BAFI-83955 format. One record per residue (C-alpha): residue in one letter; x, y, z. Coordinates in steps of 0.2 Angstrom, whole numbers, plus 5000, padded with zeros to 4 digits. Example, Ala and Ser with C-alpha at 12.3 -4.5 7.8 and 13.67 -1.06 7.14 Angstrom:
<atoms>
{'A'; {5062; 4978; 5039}}
{'S'; {5068; 4995; 5036}}
</atoms>
This chain:
<atoms>
{'X'; {4418; 4884; 5304}}
{'X'; {4420; 4896; 5319}}
{'X'; {4411; 4912; 5318}}
{'X'; {4422; 4926; 5312}}
{'X'; {4424; 4941; 5323}}
{'X'; {4419; 4958; 5316}}
{'X'; {4437; 4965; 5317}}
{'X'; {4443; 4950; 5308}}
{'X'; {4429; 4951; 5295}}
{'X'; {4433; 4969; 5291}}
{'X'; {4452; 4965; 5290}}
{'X'; {4448; 4951; 5277}}
{'X'; {4437; 4962; 5267}}
{'X'; {4450; 4976; 5267}}
{'X'; {4463; 4964; 5261}}
{'X'; {4453; 4958; 5247}}
{'X'; {4448; 4975; 5241}}
{'X'; {4466; 4982; 5242}}
{'X'; {4472; 4967; 5232}}
{'X'; {4458; 4969; 5219}}
{'X'; {4463; 4987; 5217}}
{'X'; {4481; 4982; 5214}}
{'X'; {4476; 4969; 5201}}
{'X'; {4466; 4982; 5191}}
{'X'; {4481; 4994; 5191}}
{'X'; {4494; 4981; 5186}}
{'X'; {4487; 4967; 5175}}
{'X'; {4503; 4957; 5176}}
{'X'; {4499; 4954; 5195}}
{'X'; {4481; 4949; 5191}}
{'X'; {4488; 4935; 5179}}
{'X'; {4502; 4929; 5191}}
{'X'; {4496; 4930; 5209}}
{'X'; {4482; 4924; 5220}}
{'X'; {4476; 4932; 5236}}
{'X'; {4467; 4922; 5250}}
{'X'; {4462; 4934; 5263}}
{'X'; {4457; 4920; 5275}}
{'X'; {4467; 4904; 5272}}
{'X'; {4461; 4889; 5281}}
{'X'; {4473; 4874; 5280}}
{'X'; {4479; 4867; 5297}}
{'X'; {4496; 4860; 5297}}
{'X'; {4489; 4843; 5303}}
{'X'; {4480; 4842; 5286}}
{'X'; {4497; 4839; 5277}}
{'X'; {4503; 4821; 5278}}
{'X'; {4521; 4818; 5285}}
{'X'; {4534; 4831; 5282}}
{'X'; {4538; 4833; 5301}}
{'X'; {4554; 4842; 5300}}
{'X'; {4547; 4855; 5287}}
{'X'; {4531; 4857; 5298}}
{'X'; {4542; 4861; 5313}}
{'X'; {4551; 4875; 5303}}
{'X'; {4535; 4882; 5297}}
{'X'; {4528; 4883; 5315}}
{'X'; {4544; 4891; 5321}}
{'X'; {4543; 4904; 5308}}
{'X'; {4525; 4907; 5312}}
{'X'; {4530; 4914; 5329}}
{'X'; {4537; 4929; 5320}}
{'X'; {4519; 4934; 5318}}
{'X'; {4511; 4926; 5333}}
{'X'; {4524; 4928; 5346}}
{'X'; {4538; 4939; 5341}}
{'X'; {4543; 4942; 5358}}
{'X'; {4549; 4924; 5360}}
{'X'; {4564; 4927; 5348}}
{'X'; {4569; 4942; 5358}}
{'X'; {4568; 4932; 5374}}
{'X'; {4581; 4920; 5367}}
{'X'; {4592; 4934; 5361}}
{'X'; {4589; 4931; 5343}}
{'X'; {4577; 4937; 5328}}
{'X'; {4566; 4927; 5316}}
{'X'; {4574; 4924; 5299}}
{'X'; {4569; 4937; 5286}}
{'X'; {4562; 4923; 5275}}
{'X'; {4561; 4904; 5272}}
{'X'; {4566; 4895; 5256}}
{'X'; {4558; 4879; 5253}}
{'X'; {4567; 4866; 5242}}
{'X'; {4559; 4850; 5235}}
{'X'; {4553; 4841; 5220}}
{'X'; {4537; 4847; 5212}}
{'X'; {4522; 4840; 5221}}
{'X'; {4531; 4838; 5237}}
{'X'; {4520; 4850; 5247}}
{'X'; {4529; 4867; 5247}}
{'X'; {4513; 4877; 5243}}
{'X'; {4503; 4868; 5256}}
{'X'; {4516; 4872; 5269}}
{'X'; {4516; 4890; 5264}}
{'X'; {4497; 4891; 5265}}
{'X'; {4497; 4882; 5282}}
{'X'; {4510; 4895; 5288}}
{'X'; {4498; 4909; 5283}}
{'X'; {4484; 4900; 5292}}
{'X'; {4494; 4897; 5308}}
{'X'; {4500; 4915; 5309}}
{'X'; {4483; 4922; 5305}}
{'X'; {4488; 4931; 5290}}
{'X'; {4482; 4933; 5272}}
{'X'; {4490; 4923; 5259}}
{'X'; {4497; 4929; 5243}}
{'X'; {4505; 4917; 5231}}
{'X'; {4516; 4924; 5217}}
{'X'; {4518; 4912; 5202}}
{'X'; {4536; 4918; 5198}}
{'X'; {4537; 4910; 5181}}
{'X'; {4520; 4917; 5175}}
{'X'; {4524; 4934; 5182}}
{'X'; {4541; 4934; 5172}}
{'X'; {4531; 4930; 5156}}
{'X'; {4518; 4943; 5160}}
{'X'; {4530; 4957; 5163}}
{'X'; {4540; 4953; 5147}}
{'X'; {4525; 4952; 5137}}
{'X'; {4517; 4968; 5143}}
{'X'; {4533; 4978; 5146}}
{'X'; {4535; 4995; 5153}}
{'X'; {4525; 4991; 5169}}
{'X'; {4540; 4987; 5180}}
{'X'; {4541; 5004; 5189}}
{'X'; {4522; 5005; 5192}}
{'X'; {4522; 4986; 5198}}
{'X'; {4536; 4990; 5211}}
{'X'; {4527; 5006; 5217}}
{'X'; {4510; 4998; 5218}}
{'X'; {4518; 4982; 5226}}
{'X'; {4526; 4992; 5240}}
{'X'; {4510; 5003; 5243}}
{'X'; {4499; 4988; 5243}}
{'X'; {4509; 4978; 5255}}
{'X'; {4511; 4992; 5267}}
{'X'; {4492; 4995; 5268}}
{'X'; {4487; 4977; 5269}}
{'X'; {4484; 4968; 5286}}
{'X'; {4498; 4955; 5290}}
{'X'; {4501; 4944; 5275}}
{'X'; {4511; 4929; 5270}}
{'X'; {4519; 4931; 5253}}
{'X'; {4524; 4915; 5244}}
{'X'; {4536; 4917; 5229}}
{'X'; {4533; 4900; 5220}}
{'X'; {4547; 4893; 5209}}
{'X'; {4561; 4906; 5210}}
{'X'; {4571; 4896; 5198}}
{'X'; {4559; 4903; 5184}}
{'X'; {4570; 4898; 5169}}
{'X'; {4568; 4880; 5173}}
{'X'; {4549; 4880; 5176}}
{'X'; {4539; 4867; 5167}}
{'X'; {4525; 4879; 5165}}
{'X'; {4535; 4891; 5153}}
{'X'; {4543; 4877; 5144}}
{'X'; {4558; 4873; 5155}}
{'X'; {4576; 4878; 5152}}
{'X'; {4573; 4895; 5144}}
{'X'; {4590; 4903; 5140}}
{'X'; {4581; 4916; 5129}}
{'X'; {4575; 4926; 5145}}
{'X'; {4583; 4942; 5150}}
{'X'; {4589; 4935; 5166}}
{'X'; {4598; 4951; 5173}}
{'X'; {4583; 4962; 5172}}
{'X'; {4571; 4948; 5179}}
{'X'; {4583; 4945; 5193}}
{'X'; {4583; 4964; 5197}}
{'X'; {4564; 4964; 5198}}
{'X'; {4562; 4948; 5208}}
{'X'; {4575; 4954; 5221}}
{'X'; {4567; 4971; 5222}}
{'X'; {4550; 4963; 5225}}
{'X'; {4557; 4951; 5238}}
{'X'; {4567; 4965; 5247}}
{'X'; {4551; 4976; 5247}}
{'X'; {4541; 4963; 5255}}
{'X'; {4553; 4959; 5268}}
{'X'; {4554; 4977; 5273}}
{'X'; {4536; 4978; 5277}}
{'X'; {4533; 4974; 5296}}
{'X'; {4522; 4959; 5300}}
{'X'; {4525; 4952; 5282}}
{'X'; {4531; 4934; 5282}}
{'X'; {4540; 4930; 5266}}
{'X'; {4542; 4912; 5259}}
{'X'; {4551; 4906; 5243}}
{'X'; {4551; 4889; 5234}}
{'X'; {4561; 4880; 5220}}
{'X'; {4560; 4863; 5213}}
{'X'; {4578; 4866; 5205}}
{'X'; {4589; 4871; 5220}}
{'X'; {4605; 4866; 5210}}
{'X'; {4604; 4880; 5198}}
{'X'; {4596; 4893; 5210}}
{'X'; {4605; 4909; 5209}}
{'X'; {4614; 4913; 5225}}
{'X'; {4607; 4931; 5226}}
{'X'; {4591; 4924; 5233}}
{'X'; {4601; 4917; 5248}}
{'X'; {4610; 4933; 5252}}
{'X'; {4609; 4940; 5270}}
{'X'; {4592; 4948; 5274}}
{'X'; {4583; 4938; 5261}}
{'X'; {4580; 4919; 5262}}
{'X'; {4590; 4916; 5278}}
{'X'; {4583; 4899; 5282}}
{'X'; {4582; 4884; 5269}}
{'X'; {4569; 4871; 5272}}
{'X'; {4570; 4854; 5263}}
{'X'; {4552; 4847; 5259}}
{'X'; {4555; 4829; 5254}}
{'X'; {4543; 4815; 5258}}
{'X'; {4549; 4800; 5268}}
{'X'; {4543; 4785; 5257}}
{'X'; {4532; 4776; 5261}}
{'X'; {4527; 4784; 5278}}
{'X'; {4524; 4802; 5273}}
{'X'; {4515; 4797; 5257}}
{'X'; {4504; 4785; 5266}}
{'X'; {4500; 4798; 5279}}
{'X'; {4495; 4810; 5265}}
{'X'; {4484; 4797; 5257}}
{'X'; {4475; 4793; 5274}}
{'X'; {4471; 4812; 5275}}
{'X'; {4463; 4813; 5258}}
{'X'; {4454; 4796; 5260}}
{'X'; {4446; 4802; 5276}}
{'X'; {4441; 4819; 5268}}
{'X'; {4434; 4810; 5253}}
{'X'; {4423; 4798; 5265}}
{'X'; {4418; 4814; 5275}}
{'X'; {4412; 4822; 5259}}
{'X'; {4403; 4806; 5253}}
{'X'; {4396; 4803; 5270}}
{'X'; {4400; 4784; 5269}}
{'X'; {4415; 4772; 5269}}
{'X'; {4423; 4772; 5251}}
{'X'; {4438; 4760; 5254}}
{'X'; {4441; 4742; 5259}}
{'X'; {4456; 4738; 5270}}
{'X'; {4469; 4744; 5258}}
{'X'; {4487; 4739; 5259}}
{'X'; {4493; 4757; 5257}}
{'X'; {4511; 4753; 5260}}
{'X'; {4511; 4740; 5247}}
{'X'; {4503; 4752; 5235}}
{'X'; {4515; 4766; 5238}}
{'X'; {4530; 4754; 5237}}
{'X'; {4524; 4747; 5221}}
{'X'; {4531; 4762; 5211}}
{'X'; {4545; 4773; 5217}}
{'X'; {4543; 4787; 5204}}
{'X'; {4527; 4798; 5209}}
{'X'; {4528; 4813; 5220}}
{'X'; {4516; 4815; 5235}}
{'X'; {4504; 4826; 5224}}
{'X'; {4504; 4812; 5211}}
{'X'; {4499; 4799; 5223}}
{'X'; {4485; 4810; 5229}}
{'X'; {4479; 4811; 5211}}
{'X'; {4480; 4792; 5209}}
{'X'; {4468; 4791; 5224}}
{'X'; {4456; 4803; 5216}}
{'X'; {4457; 4795; 5199}}
{'X'; {4451; 4779; 5206}}
{'X'; {4436; 4788; 5215}}
{'X'; {4432; 4797; 5198}}
{'X'; {4432; 4781; 5189}}
{'X'; {4420; 4773; 5202}}
{'X'; {4409; 4788; 5200}}
{'X'; {4409; 4787; 5181}}
{'X'; {4404; 4768; 5182}}
{'X'; {4390; 4772; 5194}}
{'X'; {4383; 4785; 5182}}
{'X'; {4384; 4772; 5168}}
{'X'; {4373; 4761; 5179}}
{'X'; {4386; 4749; 5185}}
{'X'; {4387; 4742; 5202}}
{'X'; {4403; 4748; 5211}}
{'X'; {4410; 4742; 5227}}
{'X'; {4422; 4750; 5238}}
{'X'; {4440; 4755; 5232}}
{'X'; {4452; 4740; 5234}}
{'X'; {4471; 4738; 5234}}
{'X'; {4469; 4731; 5216}}
{'X'; {4459; 4746; 5210}}
{'X'; {4474; 4757; 5216}}
{'X'; {4487; 4746; 5209}}
{'X'; {4478; 4747; 5192}}
{'X'; {4478; 4766; 5192}}
{'X'; {4497; 4765; 5197}}
{'X'; {4501; 4755; 5182}}
{'X'; {4491; 4767; 5171}}
{'X'; {4502; 4781; 5178}}
{'X'; {4518; 4771; 5175}}
{'X'; {4513; 4768; 5157}}
{'X'; {4508; 4787; 5154}}
{'X'; {4525; 4793; 5162}}
{'X'; {4534; 4781; 5150}}
{'X'; {4526; 4790; 5135}}
{'X'; {4525; 4808; 5140}}
{'X'; {4537; 4820; 5149}}
{'X'; {4525; 4824; 5163}}
{'X'; {4531; 4836; 5177}}
{'X'; {4530; 4830; 5195}}
{'X'; {4515; 4841; 5199}}
{'X'; {4506; 4840; 5183}}
{'X'; {4490; 4830; 5179}}
{'X'; {4493; 4813; 5170}}
{'X'; {4481; 4808; 5156}}
</atoms>
């Protein structure tokens, strides 16, 4: 890890302190957001997704080289909207954007924020006021509104017609508009349910660029697994895998998202660790080990309605 310069260190500490103060004043924000003052996720640590990565790198120029847009007689989009199934890599791409642009990273869990605001009530005015004040004082930041189609979100039960959609939309649009209005703030949204996303999010001067985040199977999934395999072996300080037929593994089951495939890999490693702790002699991970875990996932999915980014049992 390179040494952090004094000005950068001060900016990061200031960002963390400002956000912590915001959370104390508005508990709904504390429950529904996460701030990372110094994100560290390079784009090349995300497997595949070449087209989506290119969009992210292009948008990063809005923070790193804004004059380039002017040189070409245009301006950066006010915001990016990422669409793709759960577990496709939308959050990773948003974090990589913050890393590349050298900004802090704020993830807003929209469904959780909706629930917190409804339960607490009476805090909307203060939330909006503190939101604007905090973003204005923060060093450059990337704000990620995760799952704008809140009424379909698995984490709040999915398909929630009981929610007061009108007031919620007013709040979300106000939060987005206020974030976009702050200079040097990059704004990204996401949804796993683009077919039912309300058109107001796509109005001019909001999310002006739509980015599809869909893995090409098997190539993108294999690329993601290769990255996680290498990182696991780096942590362990030794080889952990035999010459695995990764394409054969991935094509054996068409259902999982990239995120689920990564969890398959780690589930096998965890099983190896448990067996070693029990005194059993364990060899490297084989194609057969991975296929056995894939079958376990297939059976679990057949019994339980598991969301694409959830944890299977």
